N, C-alpha and C positions, 0 to 999 in steps of 0.2 A: 504494499499500499504506500501511496504517497503522503508524506507528512510535510507540511509546510510550517516554517518556523518564523514569526516576526519577532524581531528582537534577537537575532541569532547570536550576538555577542554578549549576552547577558549572563550573569552568574548563575541563573537557574537554567537558562536555555541550553548552555554549553554542555553541562552533564546530561541533560536529557538527550540532546543531539547524540552525544557519545553512545549512550545505551541503545538508541533507536537505529543506530546505523546497521545493526546485525540483521534486522529483519524490516526495515522499512527504506524505501527511497526518500531521502531527506533533502529538502530545498530550503535553505536558510537565507533570509533577507538580512544583509549586512551593509551598513553604510561604509565601514571601513575594513575590508577583507584582511588587512595585515593584523588586525586584532584577534582574528580567529586563531585558535591554537594550530600551529604548523603540523602538529603529528596527525591531525584528523583530516587536514586538506585533501591528502591524497586518497583518501577512502573512496572506493568506486561507487559507493552508495550516496555520496554526498555531493551537492551542487550548491556552490554559493552564489547568490544572485545579488550584485552589487546595486544598491540603491536604498530608497526609504519609502515610507508609507504613502508619500504624495508623488511617487514615481508611477505612472500608470504602466509604462512598459515593463519595468521590473516587477509590478504586482502581477501583471498578466502571465509572465513567465513562471513567477512563484505559485500562483494558484491554479493555473489551467490543470485541470484533471485531479487536483488534489482531494484526497478523501478525508484527510485529517488536517486541522489547523490549530497551532498552538500560538496564542497571542501572549508574548512575554515581554512586551515593552513596559518601560518605567520612566518616572521622571524625578528629580531630586525635588526635596520639599521646598516650599516657600514660593517658588515660581508659579504664575498662573500657567496652566497646561491642559491641553486636550489631546495629549499623545495617545493615551489608551483608547479614548472613544474614537479618535481619528483612525486607529489601527483597526478596531472593530468595523467601523464603517468601511474601510478599505476591503476587508475581507466580505463584507455584504455586497459591496460594489462588484468586485472582480471574481468571485467565486462562481465556479460552474456545477452543473447538476450532479457532478460526482461527490460533491461535498456531503460528508456523513456526520461529522462531529467537530465541533469547535470547543477548544479548551482555552480558558481565560485565567491568568494568574492575576488575582486582585489582591485585596488585603482584608485582614479580620476587622478593620475599623470601619469598613463600609456597612452602612445600614445598620450600625450599633446603636442599642438604646443607651445613649449617654448619661440617662438619669441614673443608671446603675453603675456608672464607672466611678473611679476615684475624683476627687474634687479637681486636682491639678489637671487631669485629663479633660474634664468637662468644660474648665474655666480657660485654660491656656492651650494645652496641646491641640485638642480637636477643632476648636473654633478659629483659633489664629495661625497655627504653625502648620497643621496637616489639611486644613479645609480644601486647599486647591487640589491637593492629590486624590482625596476622598470623593470630591465632587466630579473629578474626571472619571475615576472608577465606577461611581454610581451610575453615571450616564452611560459608560461603557457597558456595564452589565444589564442596563435596562434595554439598551439597543440589541444586545445580543439575544436577550430572552425574546424580544419582540420578533426578531428575524427567525428565530428557531420554532416559531409556531407554524413553519412551513413543513415540518417534518425532521429538518435537521437537528441532531442533538446537541445539547451543550453541556459542559462541567465547568463550575466555577471554583476556583480554589481561594480560600481565605487563609493564608498562612499568617501565623502569629509573628512576633518579632524575629527577624531573620539574622543569623550570626554567620560570618564568613570564617568558620573554623571546621575542624575534622568532623566527619559525620558521626552521630551517636547511635543510629540505627534503633533509637527509641522514638517512634513516631506513632501518634494517635490520629486518626482520620474520623470525624463524625459529622453529621448534618449540622448545618448552621441554623440555630434557633433564636439568634440576636438578643439573647438574655445577657445576664451577668457573666463575666469570666467564670469559669469554673475552677475552683479552688485546687483540685487535685493536679492540675496541669501546671508547667512552669511558664507557659506563654513565650518560649524560646525554642527555635529550631534552627538547623543549618541550612544552607543552601543545597547541600548535596543530598541531604534527607528530603527536603522538599522535591528535588528533582526526581529522585527515586520513586516517591509517590506520585508524582504527575506521570512518569512513564508507566508505572503500574497501572494507572487509571487508563491510559492510552491503550494498554494491552487487554485489560480485563473488563472495562466498561461497567464498574460496579456502581458508580454514581452519575448515570445518565440523567440529564435534566435537573440536576441538583447543585446546590451551593454547599460546598463542605470546609470545614475548618481542619487545617493541618497544624496539630499541636505536639507536645511532647511532655513527658512527666520529668525529664531531667533538666536541672538548671544549668545553663552554660556560662552563667557569670554571678557575681554577688547580689545583683539586684534584679528584681523581676518587676518592680514598680514602674509604671509609665513615665516617672520623672527621670529615669535613666535615660529613656529615648528622647524625651523633651531636652535634657541638658545638651545632647549632641546636636539637635536642631537649634537650640538657642545659640550654641556656638557658631554654627554655620550662618545663623542670621546676623550676628555681631560682626563676623568677618566681612560679610556682604554689604550691610547697610551702615555700620558705624563709619567707615571712610567717607561714605556719601553724606551722612549727617554732618561730620566735621566740615566737609566741603561747603555744604549748605549754609551751615552756621558762619563759616568764614566769609562766604560772599554777602551773607546778609549783614554781617558786621561791617564789611567794607562799605556796602550800599548806605547803611545808617550813618557810618563816619562821613561818607561824602555828601550826604544830604545835610547833616548837621554843620558842617564846614560852610556850605552855601548858606545855610540859615544865618550863621553868624556873620558872613559877609555883607549879607542884606540888612 
């Protein structure tokens, strides 16, 4: 079967592709082929398609006769983005009648009942720092579900906080209920473990037309509180916006000083 992957150089996509090459023809959409692992490029079942989700020619090559599609695009926090919903829209626009199943990697924060989440998550993390990403993912999920009323199947993955470390092989998959976080789980997984679950679903189709949480019972770090994630996002925000704030204040001060001097002269 032909598996088309959008976001082919991502941390989840690459290990999924590596597993899929043994029994699928894999076409991966990549903006920068040099970022793709060199040890996989020569595999006879792999075709790298250079381009992005706004490149109609690349999308046609990627999706023609594809039976399975994995959408694994992502965007950094803070910036306004539509990258994931645009990826889903690209699949909808360029898919062919051969398409059977679309897999979307989303996030466990999408559609969450924030009233049952910790205070810091409700007041700072969700509305201010992750709003753009969650909004993009929510629209992408809705577009996919509406498209799949035509008979095409979907599976949406809601991974918890993802760590770039060695796999634990301790993974729990369950249907999303959108309730409070379950206390028995750590809410931390690795990219490798997520990729293994995604590929397992591609092979076994256990969760067709469902949204599933990918979680674990093992803690990968000392903290599981959302404040840990928020700290990283806040640092990113400060690095990005404080220089602009300083520049803006400097220009404002210069302007006020200039006007004050003119006022004194008059």
